[in-house]
N, C-alpha and C positions, 0 to 999 in steps of 0.2 A: 246753491240755495234754490230749491224747487218751488216753494210756496211760502207766502207770508199772509197772516191774518191779523187784523187790528181790531180789538174789542174794547168798546168804551162802556165801562160800568161805573156809574157815578163819577168819582174823581180818579179812578184807577184805569190806567192804560197798559195793556200787556201785548206782547208780540210773541210769535212763535215761528220757528224756522226748522227746516230739515237740513242737517249737515251730513254730507257724504265725504268720507275720508278715502282718498285714493292712494294706493301704494306708490312709493317713490319710484321714479323711472330708473335712475342709476342705482346699483346695489347699495344697501345701507345696513349696517349692523344695528339692530334695535336692542340686542343683548350681546355683549362681547364675551369672549372666552375668559375664564378665570384660572389662575394657577391651582394645582392640585398636589397634595401630599398624600401618599398612600403607602401602606406597608407591603413589601414584596409578597406576592402570592394572592393578593386581594384585587378586586376589580376597581377600575377607574373609569370615570365618565366625564367627557367634555361636552358642554352644551353651548349653542349660540343661536340667536334668532336673526334672520336676514330677510329684508324686503327688497323688492325690485320689480320693474315691469319693462320688458318681459322677465319672467322668473329666471333668476341667475342660476348658472351651473356652479356647483360647489365642489371643491377638491380639498383634501386634507394632505398635509405633508409633515414628515418627520425628518429633520436634518436634510431637507432638499429632496428626499425620496417620497414618492406618492404612496399614501396609505391605501391599500386595497382592502375591500370588504372580504373578510374571511371568517372562519369559525371562531378564531380568538379575538379578532378585531372587527367589530361591527360598525359599519357606516350607515347611519339611519337618517331618514328625512320624514318629517310630518308637517306638511305645509311649509311654514317659515322656520320651523324648529329643526336644526341640524345637530346631530349628535355623533360622537365617536366613543364607543364603549370597548374597553380592553378587558377581556375576561379575567385572566390571571396575570398580573403585572410582574415582569422580571426586570432585572437591572438594565438590560439592553433597551427597555422601553422608555427610560427616563430621558429628559431633555426637552427641547422646544418643539411644540406642535403648532403648525401654521394652517389656517383655513383661508382659502382664496375664493371669493365669489365674483363671477364675471357674467355680464351680458353684453349686448351690442353697444351699450351706452357707457360702459365703464367697468372698473375693477376695484374691489376693496380687499384689504387683508387684515387679519387679526391673529395674534399668536399668544401662547401662554406656555408656562413650564410645567412639566410633570416631574415631581421629586419622588424618588423611590427610597423608602426607609427599609433598612435591614431588620428583620424580626429579631428581637432580643431573646437570647436563650435564657431558660429558667434553670438555675442550679438546684439540683435535688439536695434537700437537707438530709442529715443522717437519719432522722426519723422516717422520712419518705422512703429511704433505702430499706429500712427495717420492715416497713409496711409491705413492701413488694417482695420480701423474702418468703419462701414457702414455709419456713419454720423459724422461730425465734429462740436462740440459745438461752440457757439459764443465765449466763454472765452477759450483761449488756456490752455491746461493742463500743469502743471509743470512736470519736469522729475520724473520718478519713482525712489524713493530713494533706493529701493531694487536692481533695475537694475544697478543704478549708483555704488553701492558698490561692484558689481561683477567684479573681475579682473582675467583673465585667468592665470592659474598656469604656471610658467616658472622657468628655472634653472638659478640662479645667478652663481653657480659653479656646473658643471656637474660631474658625476662620471668618473673616469679615469682608464685605464688599470693598472693592478697590477701584479707584479711578486713576488712569495713567495716560499721559500723552502718547500719541503714536510715536514709536521709536524709543520710548522710555522703558523703564524697568518696573514690572509688577511683582509684588511679593505677597504670598498667602502664607500665614503662619498660625500654628495651633499648638497648644500645650495639652498633653493627654495624661491619663492615669489608668491603671489597671494592672492586674497580675495574672500571668507574666506580662512584662512590658509589651504593649501593643505594637504591632507593625502598621505601617500606613501605606495606603494605595491612593493615588491621585487620578481623577478622571476628568475629562473635558468633553462635553457633549456626549456623554455615555461611553466614551472610549478611554481605555486605560492609557495613562501617560508613562513614558519611559524617559530617563535622563538622556540628554544629547541635544545637539543643535542649540536652540535658544532656551532649552529647559534644563534647569539645575534643581536637584533635590538634596536637601541637607538635613542632618539630625544632630542635635546636641542634647544628650540625655532624653528628657521627655518632651522636647520641643522640636517640631518638624516644620520645615519651610519648603515651599515651592516657589522658585524664582523664574520669572519669564523675562529674558533680556530682549532688547530691541523689539518690543511688542508691536505686532501688526494687527490690523483689523480682524483677521481670522483668529487671533488669540482671544478675542472678546467672547463673552458668554458665561455660562454657568459652569463652575468647577465643583467637583464633589471630592470630599476627603473621607475615606473609609478607614477606620481603625479597627483592628481585630486581634484577638488572642484566642486561647483555647476556650475561654468562657463565652465568647460571642463577638458581636460586631456593633459598631455604632457609626453614624455618618453625619456629615455636616455639609452645607452648601454655601457658596458665595458667588457673587457676580464680579466679573472683571469688565469694566467699562473702558473702551479705548476712545479717547477724546481726540478730535482733530487738532493738528498742530495750529497754533495761533499765528504762525509765520510761514509764508511760503519761501522756498529758496530763491535766490536771484535767477534771472533768466538770461539766456544768450551769452554765457561766459565764453569769451574767445580771446585769442591773441591779436591785439590791435596793431602792435608794432614790434619789431625785433632789430637788434643790432648784433654786433659780433660777440657781445658779452651779456646782454640783457634782453628781456622781453617785457612788454607792457600788456597787462591784462585789462579787459574792460567787460562790463556786464550791465544789465538793466535791473532796475529796482523790482522787488517781488510784487506779484499781482495782489496778494492778499496779506494784509496786516490787520489783525483783529482790532475791533473798536476800543478795547480796553488798553491797548498798547499805544503809548505816545510815539508818534512817528519820529520825533527828534531823538528818541532813545535808541533807534535802530542803528546797529553797526554791522560790519562784515568781517569775516575771517577767511583768509586765503590758505589753501592747503595744496601741496603737490605730492606726486608719486612718481618714482622712477620706475620705468618698465622693468618687470621682473621682481619687484619688491612689493609685498602685500600691503605694507603699512602706508598710511598717509601722514605727512609731516606738516606741522603748522609753520607757515611762512610769516604771517602777520595776523594780528587780531585788533579789534577796536577801530577798524577803518570806518570813516564816515563818508568817504567818497566812493565812487563806483569805478575807480581805476587803481591799478597797483603795478609798480615796476619791480620785476623780479631780477635780482642781481646775482653775480657770482655763480652762474650756471656753468656746468662743465660741458665743453663742446664734445659732441659725439654721443652723449647720453640722451635717451628719449624721455621726455617729461609729459605728464598730464596734470591739469590744474582743475580745482573746483572751489566754490565759494559757499559759505554758510551765513545765513542771516541770524543775528542775535539781538536780544533785548532783555536785559536783566538776567533772570534765570531761564528764559526761554530761548531755544535754538531751533532753527528749521532743519529739515533734512538737507543733506548736501545737494548742491546743484548738479546738473548733468556734467560729467567731466568733459574737458576740452579734448579734441583729437590730439594724438601724440605729436609732440613738437621737439625738434632736435636742432641745436645750434651746430652749424657745420664745423668739422674739425679743420684746423689750419694745416695746409700742406707745407712741407719744408721749403725754404727759399731756394730758388734756382741759382746754380753757380754759373751765372752768365752776366753779360753786360746789360745794364738797364736799357730798355727801348720802349717807345710809345706804341701801344696797341691802338689807341684812339687819341687823336689830337683835337684840341679845341678849334672850333670854327671862328671866323671873324664875326663879331657881334656888333649890332647897332642898337643903341639904347638912348632913350630920352634923358635929358639932363635932370639930375636929382632923383633918378630912379635906381633901383638896385639891379645888380647883374651877377650872374653866377657863371664861372668858367670852370669846366671840368675836363679831366683827362684820364686815361687808363694806361698804367704801366704793366709790364710783365712782372711776374711774382718774384721780385728780387728784394733784397734788403738794401734799399737805397735811401739816401737823404734827398729831400726836395727843397729847392729854393726858388722863390718867385722874384723876377726882375721886371722892371718896366722900361 
């Protein structure tokens, strides 16, 4: 406030002041990016407004790659207005665009999606064909049966956004029509998907499915479904949102104790249990795996304690163990497996007389106290009797 004047006119008192608005110091988006839908071959433009002092440097990214100013992609700046203009959009341009503004005091980010629609083909009617012919015969021609049979592909039921827990299964499904029957192409972040790994593609008549098993964070984002036949193309989009697991796996799973036939596992409670989960509902499941075998086997489920004794292990085999946290329909990822553990194989008994390898020493103990007397024999099949 630079100046203030007070004027007294009869019963009226007024004031005036000068307001100076300074730009924010850390970068700030005063207008954020908005998603765009554009037909392939047409231009697209992203705009945002950014303030900051000192003036921030601004960079544009497409799937992690820096967008460079070029003849087809123009990166423009007019004071606080920053723009990215794509001259002729192609299918490779679709996906997420990120703008990052930085100065010495901080950094801000904003992103938006570019959706590229395929141009729909226009089928020529029989009359249009006749108009393009150099001469029209006396007898009118009948309709072209091949042209009559072509029907543009369309979605009876389009794909929809999906939320899935990390490690769960996501499914995108659509029902289509068209003649001839359309084929389907699936894309993620502008890249064509192929079946394999955790990706499965199925078709039942006019219903197509994309299944993502054991979904990871990198599987999240925008998916595009393109249906096509001789008549043309059509496309649809959906987001797959990967949600954090509400339960962490147990920590520090280890072998606490071992005997000749059993081992006792122990672990610590998980660090994170989401607030909507009742801690008293948390249980644990123990699994084991034999070295050389790919599958994990369930040993116990529904445990409410943080220890478990594994019995009937086979000496000589190497085992690893892991634990999963559960609550109702929610399960955590498996814990980190233990190191390989092996019960020693028993050697055959020696064919010799029993002898003491270690003898007990004389012991002195206070009255009413416990005492332990131990000895070691050679490895023979001998019966033992104690006398006093």
